[in-house]
C-alpha positions as CSV (number, residue, x, y, z in Angstrom):
1,M,46.5,195.9,75.9
2,T,43.0,195.6,77.3
3,D,41.6,195.8,73.8
4,I,43.9,193.0,72.7
5,I,42.9,190.7,75.5
6,S,39.3,191.5,74.9
7,G,39.7,190.5,71.3
8,I,41.4,187.3,72.1
9,F,38.6,186.4,74.5
10,S,36.0,187.2,71.9
11,K,37.6,185.0,69.3
12,C,38.7,182.0,71.5
13,F,36.4,181.8,74.5
14,E,33.1,183.3,73.6
15,P,32.4,180.5,71.0
16,A,33.0,178.0,73.7
17,W,30.7,179.7,76.2
18,S,28.1,180.0,73.4
19,F,28.4,176.3,72.6
20,L,28.1,175.3,76.2
21,T,24.9,177.4,76.5
22,A,23.3,176.4,73.3
23,E,24.4,172.8,73.1
24,S,24.6,171.8,76.8
25,G,22.2,168.9,76.1
26,Y,24.9,167.2,74.0
27,I,27.5,167.5,76.7
28,C,25.4,166.5,79.6
29,K,24.1,163.4,77.8
30,F,27.4,162.5,76.1
31,E,28.3,159.6,78.5
32,D,24.7,158.4,78.7
33,N,24.4,158.2,74.9
34,L,27.8,156.4,74.6
35,E,26.7,153.8,77.1
36,E,23.3,153.4,75.3
37,L,25.2,152.8,72.1
38,E,27.4,150.1,73.7
39,N,24.3,148.4,75.2
40,A,22.5,148.5,71.8
41,L,25.5,146.9,70.1
42,G,25.6,144.2,72.8
43,G,21.9,143.4,72.1
44,L,22.6,143.3,68.3
45,K,25.6,140.9,68.9
46,A,23.4,138.7,71.0
47,K,20.8,138.5,68.2
48,R,23.6,137.9,65.7
49,D,24.9,135.0,67.8
50,D,21.4,133.5,68.0
51,V,21.0,133.8,64.2
52,L,24.4,132.2,63.6
53,S,23.5,129.3,65.9
54,R,20.3,128.6,64.0
55,V,22.0,129.0,60.6
56,N,24.8,126.6,61.6
57,G,22.2,124.1,62.8
58,E,20.5,124.2,59.4
59,E,23.8,124.0,57.5
60,R,24.8,120.9,59.5
61,K,21.6,119.3,58.1
62,G,22.8,120.2,54.5
63,G,20.8,123.5,54.2
64,I,22.1,126.6,52.4
65,R,22.3,129.9,54.1
66,L,19.7,132.3,52.7
67,A,21.2,135.3,50.9
68,V,19.2,137.7,53.0
69,V,20.6,136.1,56.2
70,A,24.2,136.4,54.8
71,R,23.7,140.0,53.9
72,W,22.3,140.8,57.4
73,L,25.2,139.1,59.1
74,S,27.7,141.0,56.9
75,K,26.0,144.3,57.9
76,V,26.3,143.4,61.5
77,E,30.0,142.6,61.2
78,T,30.6,146.0,59.5
79,I,28.6,148.0,62.0
80,E,30.2,146.2,64.9
81,T,33.6,147.3,63.6
82,E,32.5,150.9,63.0
83,T,30.8,151.1,66.5
84,N,33.9,149.8,68.3
85,Q,36.0,152.4,66.5
86,L,33.6,155.1,67.5
87,V,33.5,154.0,71.1
88,A,37.3,154.0,71.2
89,E,37.3,157.5,69.8
90,A,34.6,158.8,72.1
91,S,35.6,157.2,75.5
92,P,38.6,159.5,76.2
93,L,36.6,162.5,75.3
94,A,33.8,161.5,77.6
95,E,36.3,161.1,80.4
96,R,37.7,164.6,79.9
97,L,34.3,166.1,79.7
98,S,33.2,164.4,83.0
99,T,36.2,166.1,84.8
100,Q,35.4,169.4,83.2
101,C,39.0,169.6,81.9
102,F,38.4,170.6,78.3
103,C,39.2,173.3,75.9
104,N,37.2,174.9,73.1
105,L,38.4,172.4,70.5
106,Q,37.5,169.5,72.7
107,I,33.9,170.8,73.2
108,I,33.5,171.1,69.4
109,S,34.9,167.6,69.0
110,A,32.4,166.4,71.6
111,Y,29.5,167.9,69.7
112,S,30.7,166.3,66.4
113,C,31.2,162.9,68.1
114,R,27.8,163.1,69.8
115,K,26.2,163.5,66.4
116,K,28.1,160.4,65.2
117,I,26.9,158.4,68.2
118,S,23.3,159.4,67.5
119,K,23.5,158.3,63.9
120,K,25.2,155.0,64.7
121,M,22.6,154.3,67.4
122,I,19.9,154.5,64.7
123,E,21.8,152.2,62.4
124,V,22.3,149.6,65.2
125,R,18.7,149.7,66.3
126,N,17.4,149.4,62.7
127,L,19.5,146.2,62.2
128,S,18.3,144.9,65.6
129,F,14.6,145.5,64.7
130,E,14.8,143.7,61.3
131,E,12.4,140.7,61.6
132,W,12.9,139.2,58.1
133,Y,13.9,135.8,59.3
134,T,11.4,133.0,59.6
135,V,13.8,130.5,58.0
136,F,17.5,130.7,57.9
137,A,18.4,128.2,55.2
138,E,16.9,126.4,52.3
139,G,17.3,123.1,50.6
140,G,19.8,120.3,51.3
141,K,21.9,118.4,48.8
142,K,18.8,117.3,47.0
143,E,18.1,120.9,45.9
144,Q,21.6,121.5,44.8
145,I,21.0,120.5,41.2
146,R,19.9,123.0,38.6
147,Q,18.5,121.1,35.6
148,E,17.9,122.5,32.1
149,A,17.6,121.0,28.6
150,N,20.5,118.6,28.1
151,S,22.4,120.2,31.0
152,S,22.6,119.9,34.8
153,M,24.6,121.8,37.3
154,I,25.5,120.2,40.7
155,Y,26.6,123.0,43.0
156,A,29.4,122.6,45.5
157,R,27.0,121.8,48.4
158,G,25.7,118.9,46.4
159,I,29.1,117.1,46.1
160,D,31.5,115.7,48.7
161,L,34.7,117.5,49.5
162,S,37.1,115.9,52.0
163,H,37.2,117.9,55.2
164,S,34.6,120.4,54.0
165,E,33.0,120.5,57.4
166,K,36.2,122.0,58.9
167,P,36.6,125.8,58.6
168,K,40.4,125.3,58.8
169,N,40.3,123.5,55.5
170,W,37.3,125.0,53.6
171,T,35.4,128.2,53.7
172,W,31.9,128.5,52.2
173,S,31.0,131.8,50.5
174,L,28.1,133.2,48.6
175,I,28.4,134.5,45.0
176,S,25.9,135.8,42.5
177,E,25.3,133.6,39.5
178,P,24.5,135.3,36.3
179,P,22.2,136.0,34.4
180,N,19.6,136.2,37.2
181,E,22.1,137.0,40.0
182,V,20.9,133.9,42.0
183,S,23.0,133.4,45.1
184,I,24.9,130.2,45.3
185,E,27.6,128.9,47.6
186,V,31.1,128.1,46.5
187,A,33.7,126.2,48.5
188,I,37.1,127.9,49.0
189,L,40.1,125.7,49.8
190,N,42.1,127.1,52.7
191,E,44.4,124.2,53.2
192,V,44.4,120.4,52.6
193,Y,47.1,117.8,51.9
194,W,44.7,115.0,51.0
195,L,42.4,116.3,48.2
196,D,39.2,114.3,47.4
197,I,36.2,115.8,45.6
198,R,33.6,113.4,44.4
199,G,29.9,113.1,43.6
200,T,27.2,111.1,41.8
201,Y,24.4,111.8,39.4
202,T,21.4,109.6,38.8
203,R,18.8,111.8,37.1
204,K,17.5,111.1,33.6
205,L,19.4,112.2,30.6
206,T,18.4,112.5,26.9
207,P,18.9,108.9,25.6
208,E,21.9,108.1,23.4
209,T,23.2,111.7,23.7
210,N,26.9,112.4,24.2
211,Y,27.5,114.2,27.5
212,E,30.6,115.6,29.2
213,V,31.3,116.0,33.0
214,V,33.0,119.2,33.9
215,F,34.4,120.6,37.2
216,M,33.7,124.3,37.3
217,V,36.5,125.8,39.4
218,K,39.0,128.6,39.7
219,L,42.4,128.9,41.2
220,E,43.2,132.1,43.0
221,K,46.4,134.0,42.2
222,T,47.7,133.0,45.6
223,A,46.9,129.3,45.1
224,S,49.8,126.9,45.8
225,G,50.5,123.2,45.8
226,W,49.3,122.4,42.3
227,R,52.5,121.6,40.4
228,K,51.8,117.9,40.8
229,P,48.9,116.7,38.6
230,V,45.5,115.8,40.0
231,N,43.6,112.7,39.0
232,L,40.2,113.0,37.2
233,S,38.0,109.9,37.0
234,L,34.6,109.2,35.5
235,E,32.6,106.0,35.9
236,L,29.3,105.0,34.4
237,V,27.5,102.2,36.1
238,M,24.6,100.7,34.2
239,R,21.5,99.0,35.7
240,D,22.8,95.6,34.6
241,K,26.0,96.3,36.5
242,R,28.2,97.0,33.5
243,E,30.7,99.6,34.2
244,F,32.5,102.1,31.9
245,W,35.5,103.9,33.5
246,Q,38.0,106.5,32.3
247,E,40.7,108.5,34.1
248,K,43.3,111.1,33.3
249,T,45.6,113.5,35.0
250,L,45.9,117.3,34.7
251,C,48.2,119.9,36.2
252,L,46.1,122.7,37.7
253,Q,49.1,124.9,38.1
254,D,48.5,126.0,34.5
255,Y,45.0,127.4,35.5
256,I,46.0,129.8,38.2
257,S,44.4,133.0,37.0
258,D,41.6,134.0,39.4
259,E,39.1,133.2,36.5
260,W,36.5,130.4,36.4
261,V,37.7,127.5,34.2
262,D,36.0,124.3,33.0
263,I,38.0,121.1,33.8
264,I,36.6,118.3,31.7
265,V,36.7,115.0,33.5
266,G,35.5,112.9,30.6
267,D,32.5,112.1,28.4
268,F,29.9,109.4,27.9
269,V,26.9,108.4,25.9
270,A,23.6,108.4,27.9
271,P,22.0,105.0,28.0
272,P,18.9,104.2,26.0
273,M,15.4,104.9,27.2
274,N,14.4,102.9,30.4
275,A,18.1,101.9,30.9
276,S,19.1,104.1,33.9
277,A,22.7,104.6,35.0
278,E,24.7,106.1,37.8
279,I,27.4,108.6,37.0
280,L,30.3,108.9,39.4
281,F,33.0,111.6,39.1
282,N,36.1,112.4,41.2
283,M,39.0,114.8,41.4
284,Y,41.7,113.7,43.8
285,Q,45.4,114.0,44.7
286,Y,46.6,112.0,47.7
287,D,50.1,113.3,48.1
288,D,50.1,114.3,51.7
289,T,53.5,116.0,51.6
290,V,52.1,118.9,49.5
291,R,50.0,121.6,51.0
292,K,47.3,122.7,48.6
293,T,45.5,126.1,48.8
294,G,43.4,128.5,46.7
295,L,41.0,126.2,44.8
296,V,37.5,127.5,44.5
297,V,34.8,125.0,43.6
298,K,31.5,126.1,42.1
299,G,30.3,122.7,41.2
300,V,30.1,120.1,38.4
301,A,28.2,120.4,35.1
302,I,26.9,117.5,33.2
303,R,26.1,118.8,29.8
304,A,25.7,117.8,26.2
305,A,29.1,117.7,24.6
306,V,29.9,120.1,21.8
307,N,31.5,118.2,18.9
């Protein structure tokens, strides 16, 4: 019997005593390290709030959030979630260790958890110490046009979307634009009843060339409220005040696919040399009994029409 008890002690208790002797530093500092991690996360969140405040200030002026800023904020959000989960896991263990009411398995769990805390502390501090930001946003609406030969792209920030300043109605999100993976912002419709998307274009075009105006959008698979057609209008106002106007309707319900689509508003012939014109385009639907969701707006292209 003595041999059996001795064997059980050797297998079950000696590892615990060995652990306590060899790894006592982990146990003694467990609570302190956990508190340090929580304090470090608090500092990171304060820095995050400061960055967000500055970014929001620039965006209210029409600026665009830099891609590096967006990536950093995304990392902070992820690490905040992970750290909170780790703290929730470690806190009960720390309490048991402080009362010295623990078993062999709990000691081993404490050792493993302490290693996770140390690793997470490094990640939090590395994010806190990043000093990449001297500016938080770039360009306003005037920089929201990409111009190429016989083609211009007015991105979503460069056009007017009704209620776009309200997060309840629209969310702004970064995507990578091929082929150079340039970061651009798109507007994602959360909810509106009164839809009005409009803009103007006054830059020079190749004289007497046929152009088309195209909304570049997609409708998410969960999009709703698009069975009733939207109105698409195009107006060309010449320097001498002559106006050329066209309008049509289109049912966007047919385009729900989660893929980018080109919605052609209309076409026009660019005026002759030295005869400037203003181009006005609009997508609207004023039925305030229908809740509309799921429209994603990349922008409007003004490009040479393909015959």
